[in-house]
Backbone as CSV, one residue per row, in Angstrom:
resi,resn,N_x,N_y,N_z,CA_x,CA_y,CA_z,C_x,C_y,C_z
1,MET,0.842,-1.369,-0.070,0.074,-0.037,0.171,0.764,1.412,0.128
2,LEU,1.753,1.199,0.952,2.751,2.682,0.980,3.524,2.754,-0.359
3,GLY,3.926,1.515,-1.025,4.419,1.763,-2.410,3.686,2.279,-3.219
4,ASP,2.701,2.228,-3.217,1.441,2.889,-3.995,1.293,4.171,-4.079
5,PHE,1.651,5.123,-2.797,1.432,6.206,-2.628,1.548,7.250,-3.692
6,SER,2.780,7.169,-4.555,3.376,7.949,-5.021,2.406,7.916,-6.581
7,SER,1.852,6.732,-6.720,1.065,6.481,-8.000,-0.016,7.129,-7.553
8,ALA,-0.925,6.858,-6.569,-1.806,7.466,-6.400,-2.360,8.972,-6.283
9,LEU,-1.092,9.609,-5.603,-1.044,11.153,-5.438,-0.804,11.177,-7.083
10,ASP,-0.037,10.921,-7.981,-0.326,11.390,-9.377,-1.581,11.306,-10.000
11,ASP,-2.290,10.082,-9.433,-3.586,9.724,-10.108,-4.691,10.683,-9.460
12,ALA,-4.593,11.274,-8.357,-5.051,12.304,-7.777,-5.177,13.650,-8.459
13,ILE,-3.849,13.799,-8.762,-3.750,15.196,-9.194,-4.114,15.371,-10.668
14,LEU,-3.825,14.402,-11.459,-4.162,14.247,-12.637,-6.180,14.258,-12.834
15,ASN,-6.595,13.347,-11.956,-8.156,13.217,-12.087,-8.430,15.017,-11.589
16,SER,-7.974,15.526,-10.637,-8.397,16.714,-10.178,-8.335,17.488,-11.295
17,HIS,-7.056,17.763,-12.114,-7.026,18.540,-13.313,-7.826,18.248,-14.295
18,GLU,-8.315,16.955,-14.659,-9.725,16.560,-15.600,-10.604,17.060,-15.116
19,ALA,-11.083,17.138,-13.884,-12.474,17.770,-13.186,-12.485,19.285,-13.528
20,HIS,-11.109,19.897,-13.089,-11.163,21.323,-13.542,-11.479,21.668,-14.636
21,GLN,-10.659,20.842,-15.640,-11.062,21.234,-17.276,-12.270,20.762,-17.764
22,GLU,-12.762,20.188,-17.145,-14.540,20.006,-17.665,-15.324,21.006,-16.827
23,GLN,-14.847,21.147,-15.802,-15.903,22.412,-15.103,-15.462,23.818,-16.243
24,MET,-14.414,24.106,-16.586,-13.611,25.175,-17.119,-14.525,24.987,-18.225
25,MET,-14.507,23.859,-19.218,-15.374,23.950,-20.430,-16.794,24.215,-20.357
26,GLN,-17.330,23.876,-19.271,-18.876,23.807,-19.058,-19.128,25.554,-19.106
27,LEU,-18.610,26.199,-18.379,-18.265,27.249,-17.929,-18.190,28.171,-19.304
28,LEU,-17.457,28.050,-19.832,-17.223,28.838,-21.428,-18.048,28.400,-22.491
29,SER,-18.759,27.556,-22.114,-19.575,27.109,-23.342,-20.972,27.621,-23.297
30,ASP,-21.087,27.766,-21.854,-22.594,28.576,-21.391,-22.565,29.907,-21.095
31,PRO,-22.960,30.648,-22.217,-22.780,32.155,-21.901,-23.768,32.666,-20.722
32,ASN,-24.796,32.264,-19.830,-25.393,32.723,-18.884,-24.359,32.477,-17.804
33,ARG,-23.959,31.435,-17.693,-23.117,30.844,-16.434,-21.742,31.818,-16.732
34,ASN,-21.230,31.747,-17.638,-20.119,32.764,-18.130,-20.373,34.558,-17.454
35,LYS,-21.505,34.885,-17.803,-21.811,36.046,-17.162,-22.127,36.094,-15.498
36,GLN,-22.549,35.019,-15.219,-22.985,34.899,-13.608,-21.748,34.897,-12.903
37,CYS,-20.934,33.869,-13.839,-19.444,34.001,-13.012,-18.386,34.473,-13.205
38,GLY,-18.369,35.804,-13.925,-17.432,36.632,-14.511,-16.999,37.745,-13.705
39,HIS,-17.434,37.303,-12.224,-16.510,38.409,-11.395,-15.824,37.626,-10.184
40,ALA,-15.318,38.692,-9.292,-14.520,37.583,-8.478,-15.201,36.580,-7.555
41,ASP,-16.269,36.964,-7.104,-16.934,36.048,-6.212,-17.673,34.871,-7.069
42,ILE,-16.789,33.688,-7.056,-17.416,32.517,-7.873,-18.406,31.697,-7.331
43,SER,-18.696,32.197,-6.241,-19.463,31.177,-5.199,-20.862,31.011,-5.566
44,SER,-21.341,32.103,-6.705,-22.747,31.640,-7.199,-22.659,31.155,-8.540
45,CYS,-21.961,30.150,-8.626,-21.765,29.963,-9.963,-22.441,28.438,-9.593
């Protein structure tokens, strides 16, 4: 288990990046959400 930590960490980082990319593409492709989130406070997205 401990030997897989490095691999698990790499996987977690890559999966987090993929999730962020997906959220970004959804935001950029939806003009209404883009307007809503086009300010500093993104908590309303």
